C-alpha positions as CSV (number, residue, x, y, z in Angstrom):
1,S,-12.3,12.6,-10.1
2,I,-14.5,15.1,-8.2
3,G,-18.2,15.0,-7.6
4,T,-21.3,12.8,-8.1
5,P,-21.4,11.7,-10.9
6,A,-17.6,11.9,-11.2
7,Q,-15.9,14.6,-13.2
8,E,-12.4,13.6,-14.3
9,F,-9.2,15.6,-14.0
10,T,-5.5,15.2,-14.5
11,V,-3.5,16.6,-11.6
12,V,0.1,17.0,-10.6
13,F,0.9,15.2,-7.4
14,D,2.9,18.0,-5.9
15,T,4.9,17.4,-2.6
16,G,5.9,21.1,-2.7
17,S,2.4,22.5,-2.0
18,S,-0.7,21.5,0.1
19,N,-3.9,22.5,-1.8
20,L,-6.1,20.7,-4.2
21,W,-7.6,22.8,-7.0
22,V,-8.9,22.3,-10.5
23,P,-10.2,24.8,-13.2
24,S,-13.9,25.6,-12.8
25,V,-16.7,26.6,-15.2
26,Y,-16.5,30.1,-13.6
27,C,-13.0,30.6,-15.1
28,S,-12.5,32.3,-18.4
29,S,-8.7,32.5,-18.5
30,P,-7.2,30.9,-21.6
31,A,-5.5,28.4,-19.2
32,C,-8.9,27.2,-18.1
33,S,-10.6,27.1,-21.4
34,N,-8.2,24.4,-22.8
35,H,-8.5,22.2,-19.7
36,N,-11.2,20.2,-18.0
37,R,-13.4,22.4,-15.8
38,F,-15.4,21.4,-12.8
39,N,-19.1,22.3,-12.9
40,P,-20.5,22.3,-9.4
41,A,-24.1,22.5,-10.6
42,E,-23.7,19.0,-12.1
43,S,-22.6,17.4,-8.8
44,S,-25.2,16.3,-6.3
45,T,-22.6,16.1,-3.5
46,F,-21.0,19.6,-3.9
47,I,-21.2,22.0,-1.0
48,S,-20.2,25.6,-1.7
49,T,-18.5,28.1,0.6
50,N,-17.9,31.8,0.5
51,E,-14.2,31.4,1.2
52,S,-11.7,32.5,-1.4
53,L,-8.4,30.9,-2.3
54,Y,-5.2,32.4,-3.8
55,I,-2.0,30.4,-4.4
56,A,1.3,31.6,-6.0
57,Y,3.6,28.9,-7.2
58,G,7.3,29.2,-8.4
59,T,5.6,29.4,-11.8
60,G,2.0,30.6,-12.2
61,S,-0.7,31.4,-9.7
62,M,-4.4,30.8,-9.3
63,S,-7.4,32.3,-7.5
64,G,-10.9,31.1,-6.9
65,V,-13.3,29.8,-4.3
66,L,-13.4,26.8,-2.0
67,G,-15.9,24.0,-2.1
68,Y,-16.4,20.6,-0.7
69,D,-17.1,17.4,-2.6
70,T,-16.2,13.7,-2.9
71,V,-12.7,13.3,-4.4
72,T,-11.6,10.0,-5.8
73,V,-7.9,9.2,-6.4
74,S,-7.6,5.9,-8.2
75,N,-9.7,3.6,-5.9
76,I,-9.6,5.8,-2.8
77,E,-12.8,7.8,-2.2
78,V,-12.3,10.8,0.1
79,I,-15.6,12.4,1.3
80,N,-16.0,16.1,2.1
81,Q,-12.7,17.1,0.6
82,I,-12.2,20.8,0.5
83,F,-10.7,22.0,-2.8
84,G,-10.3,25.1,-4.9
85,L,-12.4,26.0,-8.0
86,A,-10.2,28.2,-10.1
87,E,-11.7,31.4,-11.3
88,T,-8.6,32.9,-12.7
89,E,-5.3,31.4,-13.9
90,P,-3.5,34.4,-15.2
91,G,-0.6,34.2,-17.7
92,A,0.6,31.4,-19.8
93,S,2.2,29.1,-17.1
94,F,-0.8,26.8,-16.8
95,Y,-1.9,27.1,-20.5
96,Y,0.6,24.7,-21.9
97,T,0.5,22.1,-19.1
98,P,-0.7,18.5,-19.7
99,F,-2.5,18.7,-16.3
100,D,-5.7,20.4,-15.3
101,G,-5.0,21.1,-11.6
102,I,-2.7,20.4,-8.7
103,L,-3.0,18.0,-5.8
104,G,-0.7,19.1,-3.0
105,L,0.9,16.5,-0.8
106,A,2.8,18.7,1.7
107,F,1.8,19.6,5.2
108,P,-1.4,21.4,6.4
109,S,0.7,24.2,7.9
110,I,1.4,25.6,4.4
111,A,-2.1,25.1,2.9
112,S,-3.6,28.3,1.6
113,S,-6.9,29.3,3.4
114,G,-6.2,26.5,5.9
115,A,-7.7,23.9,3.6
116,T,-7.2,20.3,4.8
117,P,-5.0,18.5,2.3
118,V,-6.2,15.3,0.5
119,F,-3.7,13.0,2.2
120,D,-4.7,14.3,5.6
121,N,-8.3,13.4,4.9
122,M,-7.1,10.0,3.6
123,M,-5.4,9.4,7.0
124,M,-8.3,10.7,9.1
125,Q,-10.9,8.7,7.1
126,N,-8.7,5.6,7.5
127,L,-8.4,5.1,3.8
128,V,-4.7,4.2,3.9
129,A,-3.1,1.2,5.5
130,K,-0.1,3.3,6.7
131,D,0.2,7.0,7.1
132,L,2.7,7.4,4.3
133,F,2.9,7.6,0.5
134,S,5.7,6.8,-1.9
135,V,6.8,8.1,-5.3
136,Y,8.6,6.4,-8.2
137,L,9.6,8.4,-11.3
138,S,10.8,6.5,-14.3
139,K,13.8,7.5,-16.3
140,D,14.1,8.5,-20.0
141,G,10.4,9.2,-20.5
142,R,9.5,5.5,-19.9
143,S,6.2,4.6,-18.5
144,G,5.6,3.2,-15.0
145,S,5.9,6.3,-12.7
146,F,3.6,6.1,-9.7
147,V,2.5,7.5,-6.4
148,L,1.5,4.8,-4.0
149,F,-0.8,5.9,-1.1
150,G,-0.4,4.0,2.1
151,A,2.3,1.6,1.1
152,I,6.0,1.0,0.2
153,D,6.6,-1.2,-2.9
154,P,9.4,-3.6,-1.9
155,L,10.5,-4.0,-5.5
156,Y,11.9,-0.5,-5.3
157,T,13.7,-0.8,-2.0
158,I,16.1,-3.6,-2.6
159,N,19.0,-1.2,-2.0
160,G,17.7,-0.4,1.5
161,I,16.0,2.7,2.8
162,T,17.8,5.6,4.4
163,W,15.4,7.4,6.8
164,I,16.0,11.1,7.2
165,P,14.1,13.2,9.9
166,L,12.3,16.3,8.7
167,S,13.7,19.6,9.8
168,A,10.3,21.3,9.4
169,E,6.7,20.1,8.9
170,T,5.9,22.5,6.1
171,Y,7.3,21.3,2.9
172,W,9.0,17.8,3.0
173,Q,12.1,19.6,4.3
174,I,15.3,18.1,5.5
175,R,18.8,19.3,6.6
176,M,21.5,18.7,4.1
177,D,25.1,18.5,5.3
178,S,27.0,19.6,2.1
179,V,27.1,19.3,-1.6
180,S,30.2,18.0,-3.4
181,I,31.5,17.3,-6.9
182,G,34.5,15.0,-7.3
183,G,35.1,14.8,-3.6
184,E,35.4,18.6,-3.2
185,G,32.8,20.4,-1.2
186,I,31.3,23.1,-3.5
187,A,28.3,24.5,-1.7
188,C,26.2,24.3,1.5
189,A,29.5,24.0,3.4
190,F,28.0,24.6,6.9
191,G,24.7,22.7,6.1
192,C,21.6,24.0,4.5
193,Q,17.9,23.1,4.0
194,A,16.5,21.0,1.2
195,I,13.0,20.0,0.1
196,V,12.0,17.0,-2.0
197,D,9.6,18.4,-4.5
198,T,7.8,16.3,-7.1
199,G,6.4,19.6,-8.5
200,T,9.8,20.9,-9.5
201,S,11.3,19.5,-12.7
202,L,14.9,20.3,-12.1
203,L,17.3,20.9,-9.2
204,A,16.7,24.4,-7.9
205,V,19.8,25.8,-6.1
206,P,20.7,29.1,-4.5
207,D,22.0,31.6,-7.1
208,R,25.5,31.7,-5.7
209,A,25.8,27.9,-5.8
210,L,24.5,27.8,-9.3
211,G,27.4,29.8,-10.6
212,T,29.9,27.5,-8.9
213,I,28.2,24.3,-10.2
214,L,28.0,25.6,-13.8
215,S,31.6,26.6,-13.8
216,I,32.8,23.3,-12.3
217,L,30.8,21.3,-14.9
218,G,32.0,23.5,-17.7
219,A,28.6,24.8,-18.7
220,N,27.9,28.4,-19.7
221,S,25.6,30.7,-17.7
222,N,22.5,29.3,-19.4
223,G,23.5,25.8,-18.4
224,E,24.4,24.8,-21.9
225,I,27.2,22.3,-22.4
226,S,28.6,20.2,-25.3
227,C,26.9,16.9,-25.5
228,T,30.2,15.1,-26.0
229,A,31.6,16.5,-22.7
230,A,28.3,15.7,-20.9
231,S,28.9,12.0,-20.7
232,R,32.2,12.4,-18.9
233,L,30.9,14.8,-16.2
234,P,31.1,13.9,-12.5
235,S,28.2,13.1,-10.3
236,V,26.8,15.9,-8.1
237,V,26.7,14.5,-4.6
238,F,24.2,15.5,-1.9
239,H,25.3,14.6,1.6
240,I,22.3,14.0,3.9
241,N,22.2,12.5,7.3
242,G,25.8,11.2,7.0
243,K,25.1,9.5,3.7
244,A,26.0,10.4,0.1
245,F,23.2,10.7,-2.5
246,P,24.9,11.1,-5.9
247,V,23.1,12.4,-9.0
248,P,25.0,11.3,-12.1
249,P,25.2,13.2,-15.4
250,S,22.8,10.7,-16.9
251,A,20.2,12.2,-14.6
252,Y,21.1,15.9,-14.7
253,V,22.0,16.4,-18.3
254,M,19.0,17.1,-20.6
255,E,19.4,16.6,-24.3
256,S,17.0,18.2,-26.8
257,N,17.6,18.3,-30.5
258,G,21.3,18.0,-30.4
259,S,22.1,20.5,-27.7
260,C,22.6,19.7,-24.0
261,I,21.8,21.6,-20.8
262,V,22.4,20.8,-17.2
263,G,19.3,20.5,-15.0
264,F,20.1,23.1,-12.4
265,Q,18.2,26.4,-12.0
266,G,19.0,29.3,-9.8
267,M,16.4,30.2,-7.2
268,D,16.8,32.0,-3.9
269,V,14.3,30.8,-1.3
270,P,15.3,31.8,2.2
271,T,14.0,29.8,5.1
272,E,14.4,30.4,8.9
273,S,17.2,27.8,8.9
274,G,19.3,28.8,5.9
275,E,19.2,28.8,2.1
276,L,16.9,26.3,0.5
277,W,17.8,23.7,-2.2
278,I,15.0,22.0,-4.1
279,L,15.5,18.4,-5.0
280,G,13.1,18.1,-7.9
281,D,12.4,15.4,-10.5
282,V,16.0,15.1,-11.6
283,F,16.9,13.9,-8.1
284,I,13.7,11.8,-7.6
285,R,14.3,9.8,-10.8
286,E,17.4,8.3,-9.0
287,Y,15.7,7.5,-5.7
288,Y,12.4,5.9,-4.6
289,V,11.1,8.4,-2.1
290,I,8.9,7.6,0.9
291,F,7.0,10.4,2.5
292,N,6.2,9.2,6.0
293,R,3.6,11.2,8.0
294,A,3.5,8.6,10.8
295,T,7.2,9.3,11.7
296,N,7.7,12.6,10.0
297,M,10.6,11.2,8.1
298,L,11.6,11.0,4.5
299,G,12.9,7.7,3.1
300,L,15.3,7.4,0.2
301,S,16.2,4.2,-1.6
302,R,18.6,4.2,-4.6
303,L,16.7,2.7,-7.5
304,P,17.9,-0.7,-8.8
């Protein structure tokens, strides 16, 4: 919630961006009018600024102004949090979403307009026991997914934690050694970069690798595959820091009304250190992920 008294919003906890924003009453885009909108006039703790904000995502964009107010996440109350009040949300991308806004959990270095991210304020205001947060995404649309600020839930780490150093403090970015299927290296042969992104649904891979993956799995260029073949497919294995992180077909094949598609999308995102792979929700559903700002490491634990 934001403001005094609290105005409630649903947000995406997005480890692939760093800003907090919600729709505001200044916004007349269709995407705003069917979501909750913040009214600064109704908050006694709101402080306005003349600064503007623009953010482009993989899908959708927003522009607006920045303001400061009290932001409460569950039982954690962050004072003087800078956030975006959306004035335009063009196009249809945000119209159909079940969330109002976005709460970015990546590093301050990639925050638009230099806005301090929510988790940085949580750390600076000593609101978390440890400078880390962790994410569990449930499988098969079951309930129970969570983000845990300041702690690691030991119920989800019984298979041990592999700690991976970050290769950049921008996104939650790591070096990946290779990607294999059935013991054969199929992409990222000389290493590449990957980010763990809760705000991406699928696995986003460089376009060239996508063609290889789809043909090996026997899917067509749209990623469609026969559902009977799907159950017999091999795991796609991501090799990171000398360890194998398999993603089985039960995780990457999506079934909707009788037809099946594989959860890989093509996306060319160059970085200074090679092509970028995005390990989105398809990957995260297999692993409990710990985002450690104290050590600048990413922890992965295979889910029980």
